[in-house]
mmCIF file of the C-alpha atoms, coordinates in Angstrom:
data_MODEL
# 
_entry.id   MODEL 
# 
loop_
_atom_site.group_PDB 
_atom_site.id 
_atom_site.type_symbol 
_atom_site.label_atom_id 
_atom_site.label_alt_id 
_atom_site.label_comp_id 
_atom_site.label_asym_id 
_atom_site.label_entity_id 
_atom_site.label_seq_id 
_atom_site.pdbx_PDB_ins_code 
_atom_site.Cartn_x 
_atom_site.Cartn_y 
_atom_site.Cartn_z 
_atom_site.occupancy 
_atom_site.B_iso_or_equiv 
_atom_site.pdbx_formal_charge 
_atom_site.auth_seq_id 
_atom_site.auth_comp_id 
_atom_site.auth_asym_id 
_atom_site.auth_atom_id 
_atom_site.pdbx_PDB_model_num 
ATOM 1  C CA . MET A 1 1  ? 5.129  -35.969 -43.316 1.00 0.00 ? 1  MET A CA 1 
ATOM 2  C CA . PHE A 1 2  ? 4.619  -36.766 -46.824 1.00 0.00 ? 2  PHE A CA 1 
ATOM 3  C CA . LEU A 1 3  ? 7.284  -38.161 -48.977 1.00 0.00 ? 3  LEU A CA 1 
ATOM 4  C CA . ASN A 1 4  ? 7.352  -34.671 -51.178 1.00 0.00 ? 4  ASN A CA 1 
ATOM 5  C CA . GLY A 1 5  ? 8.077  -32.681 -47.713 1.00 0.00 ? 5  GLY A CA 1 
ATOM 6  C CA . SER A 1 6  ? 4.716  -31.773 -47.047 1.00 0.00 ? 6  SER A CA 1 
ATOM 7  C CA . ILE A 1 7  ? 3.279  -32.024 -43.439 1.00 0.00 ? 7  ILE A CA 1 
ATOM 8  C CA . ARG A 1 8  ? 0.041  -33.744 -42.665 1.00 0.00 ? 8  ARG A CA 1 
ATOM 9  C CA . ILE A 1 9  ? -1.381 -33.321 -39.273 1.00 0.00 ? 9  ILE A CA 1 
ATOM 10 C CA . LEU A 1 10 ? -3.693 -35.738 -37.732 1.00 0.00 ? 10 LEU A CA 1 
ATOM 11 C CA . SER A 1 11 ? -5.632 -35.680 -34.463 1.00 0.00 ? 11 SER A CA 1 
ATOM 12 C CA . VAL A 1 12 ? -5.039 -38.767 -32.328 1.00 0.00 ? 12 VAL A CA 1 
ATOM 13 C CA . SER A 1 13 ? -5.657 -40.017 -28.915 1.00 0.00 ? 13 SER A CA 1 
ATOM 14 C CA . PRO A 1 14 ? -2.997 -41.099 -26.570 1.00 0.00 ? 14 PRO A CA 1 
ATOM 15 C CA . ASP A 1 15 ? -3.877 -44.885 -26.539 1.00 0.00 ? 15 ASP A CA 1 
ATOM 16 C CA . MET A 1 16 ? -4.166 -45.192 -30.454 1.00 0.00 ? 16 MET A CA 1 
ATOM 17 C CA . ILE A 1 17 ? -1.602 -47.647 -31.840 1.00 0.00 ? 17 ILE A CA 1 
ATOM 18 C CA . MET A 1 18 ? 0.764  -46.527 -34.464 1.00 0.00 ? 18 MET A CA 1 
ATOM 19 C CA . LYS A 1 19 ? -0.638 -48.696 -36.986 1.00 0.00 ? 19 LYS A CA 1 
ATOM 20 C CA . ARG A 1 20 ? -3.551 -46.592 -37.433 1.00 0.00 ? 20 ARG A CA 1 
ATOM 21 C CA . VAL A 1 21 ? -1.863 -43.722 -38.063 1.00 0.00 ? 21 VAL A CA 1 
ATOM 22 C CA . PHE A 1 22 ? 0.391  -45.312 -40.511 1.00 0.00 ? 22 PHE A CA 1 
ATOM 23 C CA . LEU A 1 23 ? -2.574 -46.899 -42.508 1.00 0.00 ? 23 LEU A CA 1 
ATOM 24 C CA . THR A 1 24 ? -3.857 -43.479 -42.753 1.00 0.00 ? 24 THR A CA 1 
ATOM 25 C CA . TYR A 1 25 ? -0.651 -42.249 -44.296 1.00 0.00 ? 25 TYR A CA 1 
ATOM 26 C CA . TYR A 1 26 ? -0.727 -45.033 -46.688 1.00 0.00 ? 26 TYR A CA 1 
ATOM 27 C CA . ARG A 1 27 ? -4.162 -44.687 -47.967 1.00 0.00 ? 27 ARG A CA 1 
ATOM 28 C CA . GLU A 1 28 ? -3.824 -40.937 -48.547 1.00 0.00 ? 28 GLU A CA 1 
ATOM 29 C CA . LYS A 1 29 ? -0.648 -41.492 -50.164 1.00 0.00 ? 29 LYS A CA 1 
ATOM 30 C CA . LEU A 1 30 ? -1.540 -44.399 -52.221 1.00 0.00 ? 30 LEU A CA 1 
ATOM 31 C CA . ILE A 1 31 ? 1.406  -46.341 -51.670 1.00 0.00 ? 31 ILE A CA 1 
ATOM 32 C CA . ASP A 1 32 ? 2.428  -49.825 -50.456 1.00 0.00 ? 32 ASP A CA 1 
ATOM 33 C CA . TRP A 1 33 ? 3.023  -49.839 -46.671 1.00 0.00 ? 33 TRP A CA 1 
ATOM 34 C CA . LYS A 1 34 ? 6.437  -52.019 -47.540 1.00 0.00 ? 34 LYS A CA 1 
ATOM 35 C CA . THR A 1 35 ? 8.019  -48.930 -49.172 1.00 0.00 ? 35 THR A CA 1 
ATOM 36 C CA . VAL A 1 36 ? 8.059  -46.459 -46.192 1.00 0.00 ? 36 VAL A CA 1 
ATOM 37 C CA . ARG A 1 37 ? 9.439  -46.507 -42.790 1.00 0.00 ? 37 ARG A CA 1 
ATOM 38 C CA . PHE A 1 38 ? 8.598  -43.903 -39.875 1.00 0.00 ? 38 PHE A CA 1 
ATOM 39 C CA . VAL A 1 39 ? 11.169 -42.823 -37.637 1.00 0.00 ? 39 VAL A CA 1 
ATOM 40 C CA . LEU A 1 40 ? 11.249 -40.560 -34.525 1.00 0.00 ? 40 LEU A CA 1 
ATOM 41 C CA . ASP A 1 41 ? 14.273 -39.332 -33.192 1.00 0.00 ? 41 ASP A CA 1 
ATOM 42 C CA . GLU A 1 42 ? 16.248 -41.511 -35.806 1.00 0.00 ? 42 GLU A CA 1 
ATOM 43 C CA . LYS A 1 43 ? 14.622 -44.671 -34.515 1.00 0.00 ? 43 LYS A CA 1 
ATOM 44 C CA . ARG A 1 44 ? 12.126 -47.026 -36.240 1.00 0.00 ? 44 ARG A CA 1 
ATOM 45 C CA . ILE A 1 45 ? 8.704  -46.761 -34.835 1.00 0.00 ? 45 ILE A CA 1 
ATOM 46 C CA . SER A 1 46 ? 6.776  -50.034 -33.995 1.00 0.00 ? 46 SER A CA 1 
ATOM 47 C CA . LEU A 1 47 ? 3.421  -50.528 -35.697 1.00 0.00 ? 47 LEU A CA 1 
ATOM 48 C CA . ALA A 1 48 ? 1.994  -52.118 -32.125 1.00 0.00 ? 48 ALA A CA 1 
ATOM 49 C CA . LYS A 1 49 ? 3.238  -49.227 -29.841 1.00 0.00 ? 49 LYS A CA 1 
ATOM 50 C CA . PRO A 1 50 ? 0.499  -46.728 -28.568 1.00 0.00 ? 50 PRO A CA 1 
ATOM 51 C CA . ILE A 1 51 ? 1.479  -43.062 -28.960 1.00 0.00 ? 51 ILE A CA 1 
ATOM 52 C CA . ASP A 1 52 ? 1.592  -42.556 -25.466 1.00 0.00 ? 52 ASP A CA 1 
ATOM 53 C CA . GLU A 1 53 ? 4.416  -45.178 -24.917 1.00 0.00 ? 53 GLU A CA 1 
ATOM 54 C CA . LEU A 1 54 ? 6.109  -43.500 -27.559 1.00 0.00 ? 54 LEU A CA 1 
ATOM 55 C CA . GLY A 1 55 ? 6.297  -40.083 -25.484 1.00 0.00 ? 55 GLY A CA 1 
ATOM 56 C CA . LEU A 1 56 ? 4.815  -38.297 -28.235 1.00 0.00 ? 56 LEU A CA 1 
ATOM 57 C CA . LYS A 1 57 ? 3.284  -34.944 -27.289 1.00 0.00 ? 57 LYS A CA 1 
ATOM 58 C CA . ASP A 1 58 ? 1.430  -32.320 -29.366 1.00 0.00 ? 58 ASP A CA 1 
ATOM 59 C CA . GLY A 1 59 ? 3.340  -30.876 -32.179 1.00 0.00 ? 59 GLY A CA 1 
ATOM 60 C CA . ASP A 1 60 ? 5.748  -33.798 -32.469 1.00 0.00 ? 60 ASP A CA 1 
ATOM 61 C CA . GLN A 1 61 ? 6.747  -34.819 -36.001 1.00 0.00 ? 61 GLN A CA 1 
ATOM 62 C CA . ILE A 1 62 ? 7.247  -38.327 -37.344 1.00 0.00 ? 62 ILE A CA 1 
ATOM 63 C CA . ASN A 1 63 ? 9.161  -38.835 -40.440 1.00 0.00 ? 63 ASN A CA 1 
ATOM 64 C CA . ALA A 1 64 ? 8.489  -41.141 -43.313 1.00 0.00 ? 64 ALA A CA 1 
ATOM 65 C CA . MET A 1 65 ? 11.460 -42.629 -44.996 1.00 0.00 ? 65 MET A CA 1 
ATOM 66 C CA . VAL A 1 66 ? 11.570 -44.538 -48.543 1.00 0.00 ? 66 VAL A CA 1 
ATOM 67 C CA . SER A 1 67 ? 13.194 -48.018 -48.233 1.00 0.00 ? 67 SER A CA 1 
# 
């Protein structure tokens, strides 16, 4: 999800680490990585975790929070 409330859909593989997903977001929005935190079910997501370890399924949504 983008900061303005819009949604960005990404195709990812289960073994992809979240850092790659987040870097895509930072590049597209032209923002500093230090200013945004990503959360799933109100818990901060680790950059090093692969998608399958988070239990994400098709259609799940990650929220971007400005810090």
